[in-house]
N, C-alpha and C positions, 0 to 999 in steps of 0.2 A: 623518521623524528630530524635528528641533526640535518637531513638536507632540507627539509623544510623550514628548520629554524634559521641556517644559513641563507636562503633563499629571502626571509621576511627581514634580515638583517638588511642584505644587500639593497631590498627595495626600499628599506627607511634611509638607507644611506645614501642612495640616488635621489630619494625623495627631498632629503635635507641640502644635497647638494645644488638640486633644482631651484628650491627656496631661494636659498642666498644667491644663486644668479639670478634669480628674479629681483632680490631686492636691490643688487646693485646695478643691475637696466633702471629699477624706478629710481634708486639715487641719482644716478647719471641722467636721467630725464628731467628730474627736480633740479639739478644744478644747471642744467642747459635751460631750462625758463626761465631760471633768475638771468642769465646771460642776454635772453632773449628781452626781457622786459625788467627794466632797471627798478621799477617800482616794487618789484617780488625779492631785490636784493636784499639777502641779511647773510652776514656772515657768520652770526652764531650759528644760524638754522643751517648754514650748509656746513659747518664743523661739525653739526652734531647729524647730519645726514651721512658723513663720512664715515666718523668713528661708529656709528649705527650699522652701517652696512659690514663691516669688516666684524662685528661684533655679534653677526646673526641676527641682528633685529633688538637684542636684549638691554643695549643702552639704557641707562634709568634717565629717559628725558626728565622726569618730573624733578630729580635730585638735580639734575644738571642747571636745569632754570632756575630752580630755588636757590642754591648756591649763586648763582649769579644777578639773580635778583637781591639777594642778601649783600653781597658785595656793593651791588648798584647802590643801594642804600646805604651802606656804609660810606662809602666815598661821599653821598650826596650830603651825610651828616657832618664829615668831617671840611666838607668844601662850605659849608656855611660857617665854621667857628674858626675858619683859618685868614690869614689875609698876607698876600706877599709883598716883598721889597719892590718887583716890580710893577710899574705905575703909568705902562704905554696903553694906548686906547683899547688894545685887545686884552686887559689884564684880566677880563674873567674869565676870557678861553685859555689864557695860560696858566692861571690857577686852576682849572679843571685839568689840566695836563700834569701839574705838578703834584696834586692830590691825588691823581692816579696812579703815579708814579710811587709816591709815597705809601699807598694801601697796597702796590704790589713788593714792594723792597722794603717796608719799615717793619718794626716791632712797634704798634702805637697799643698805647691802655686807653681803656675803654669803661665806662660804666653803664650798668642798667639797674632796673628794679630789685635783681638778686645779687650784687656787689659788685666788685673791680676785675676787671679780664684784661686781656692782653692778646691783639690780633696778630696772627702770627704770618709773616711774609712769606711769598713765596720763593724759594732758593732753585739752586741749579743742583740737577742730578748727574753727576760724573758718571754713573753706572750705564752703560750701554746706551750712549748717547746719540746713535744712528739708529736707534731702533732693530738692531741685527737681530738680536736674542728674542726680542719681543717686541713687535711693532705697537703695541699698546703703550708702550714707553713716550711716544711721541702724541699723545692725544691730551687734549684739554681737560678732559673727563679724569684722567689719572691723574693731572696736576690739581684739578680740583679736590680731590681726596686726598693726596698725598703731600702737598704742598711742594712738592718738588718737581722740575720740570727741567726743559731742556732750549736748545735755540728755535726750537719750533711751535714749543706748545706755551711757552712764556710770551712771547709778541703775539700769539694767536690768542691768548687770555686776552693780551692789552688792548689788542683792536676792538675784541669784542665788549669789553670794559666801556673802552672810548665811545663806540656807537650807543651803547646804552645810556651813558649819562649825556650823548649829545655834542661830541666833540670828534674833530678828525685825529686820525693816528692813520699811517701809510707803511704797509710791509716794506722793506727793504730787502736786498740780498747782498750778501757776500760767499765766497766761497763756502760752500757746504752750511750755511748759515742765514739766520733771517734776524733781523733786529727791526727798530722802529723808527721813522722819520716824521720828523713834525716841523711847523713853522710858526713864528712869531713875526711881530712889526718890527723888532728892535734887532734881532738877530739873523734874521731868513730861516733857512732849513737848518735843522741840528737833528744828530744823533740821538737815540736812547739806548742803551745797551740793557736789556734786561737779563743775562746772564751773570753780569757783575753788579749790576744795579749801579752804572755811571753814564756820564756824557760826553763819549770819545768823539775826538775831530777825525777828520777823513785821512789824516795822514795815519790813523792805528789801521784802520781798515785797508790803507795800501801796504802797510809794513808787515804782512804775512806773507809776503813774496808771492802770493798767488793769483793777485788782482792784477793781470796785463792791461797797460793801457787801452788795448783795442778791446777788451770786455767792457770796459766804462765808456769807449766810446760807441760800441755797438749795442750798448744798455743792458747790458746783461748784469751788470753789479750797480749798486749804487744810487737805482733810480727811486723815486716814491711811487710806488706801486697806487692805481686806483683800485676802487671797488671790483670791477668787472677782471681785471687782472687776480686782484686776491680770490675771486672765486674760481677763475683757472687754474691757481694754484690747489686750491681744495679738489679740483678736477683731477689734477696730476696726482695727488694723494689718492685719491680714490681708486686710480689704476695702480697705484704699487700696493695699495693693501688687497686688491683684487690679487695681483700674482702672487704676494705671500700666502693667501687664503686659497689659490689655486694654481699651485704651482706649474703644474702640468699643463696648462691652458693653452689653447691654440694660438692665442697673439691678438684674436679679433676685438675682444673688448679693450684692452690697451690701447691698440690703435685708434680703435673710435673714439676712444677719452682723449687722446693726444691731439688727434685732428680738432677735435671740438674747443679744447683748451688753447691751442696754438693759433688756431683762428683770431682769438680775441688778444693772446699773450704770444705773440710769435718770438720774442727774445727769451722767453721763460726757460734757462738751461736745463732743467729738469724733465721738463717734456720735452726738450729735444734730444736729452741723451735715452729717455724711454722709449721715444720712437727710434731713435737708432738700433738700440736693443731689442726694441721689440722686431723689426725689420729681421735683425741676423737670429732670432728665434725661431722665426716664420719660416726662414730658409732653411736652417739648420732640421728643421722637424720634418720638411718636402724630403730632404736629401736622405734622412735617417729612415725614413720609410721605404725609399727605393733599395737602401743600402749601398755601400762602393764608400770609396775615396770621395771626400768632400770636393777637393781641387778638381778631380776629375770628372765630378758629377755636374760642377758648375760649368765646366767647357761643353760639356753634352747637350744641354737644352739651354735654348735663346732666352725661356723666361726666368732660369735661376740667375744665367749672366748677368739680365736687367735688373733683378733682386739683387743681387751682389754690388753693382753699380751704384743702386741707390742707396744701398748701407756705406758704401764705401763715401760716396758724397754726402750724408749727415754726418759723419764723422769728420770728413774733411771740413765742413761749414761749422761744427761744433770748436773746432781745434784752430780755425782762422777766425772765428768771432772772439779768442780771447780766452777758453775755458781752460785751466789748468786743471786736475785734479789735486785735492788737498790730503795728503794722508792723517790720519787721525791723530797721530802723535803729534805731528807739526799745527795741526787744529787747536787739540788741547793748550802747547805752547803758546800760540798766539793768545789765543783767550787769556791765561797768565800773565800774556806782558802787559795787560790792561791793569794790573794789578801792580806789576812789579815796576813799572816804568810811568806811574800814575800821572806825575806830573809834566811828561811830555807828551802825553795822549789825550789827558782830559780837557774838555771846552771847559774853561773855568766861568765864563760869563754865563753859559747855561747854566752849571753847577751853582754859582750865586744867584741868578735869578730866580731857581727854584726853593730858596731858603725863604721861609715863613717868618712872618713878626710875631 
């Protein structure tokens, strides 16, 4: 009886794992189709696909969509009742950005038929900022539920809402960080920082000490990303979630995801790093099966030697492109510098232009 129960449980576990594998393959297919047909691109849908795959298909998509719709209508209602000091020809678009920023970062009183309420802003969660303990801490769905997020979920939500209200918002990267780039007629490109709720100048991004000039020249950091590049980021998110869901995987799925994403966004540093680490993992798994010393085995077979050289090449390209890993403690110190040295790093023109009458 016990043996029968054990066999049954193993079958159930295997079946569940296969279902999750199928879910991930379906998710990758859907994201790839977005890259192949621009009319199918929806950043909101892409984010939901990624999060649903990691959550075994249990993401409450109805609640997710309902909350996005509620925030969209709330933003549109505020838009109708506000005016800006900014009076250039693109003032209507700038007002959308200003109102959206306010919805993300301000406490806003409002009234309805049942009384007075307060809209609670989205704040930065300093707990497990890179999802090492719980990958769900990176999710927009977690942000919508708790009103707390990080430099991944906050700009993702901003971009989703920007598309919902019909305006442009571009994801941009700094070391271990995502922020928003927008532009207007008067000021050109400017940065929106959702972690602190401010508009930092480029000097703050460089102040971390981890933005090498080569990284900027090679378009690793500080570039305004287009919609296809943003979907490529989602594909790498999917692959990283897959690695956490299946830590003993053979590397095939992450490698495929990297190849698809890097075709569209070859400079994406997270994708380059993941590809290099996957090559290393595949090589280690092959050598481990045969046993013996790692360095000796590499010299034994031409196949291993070629894979090892490919891995070394990937890491060399990443380094020469200007990437430097930023430790978590330095990252937190860098984030806090925006508040500590506000006058030095804030773009005052943009801050003033977002004020309403």
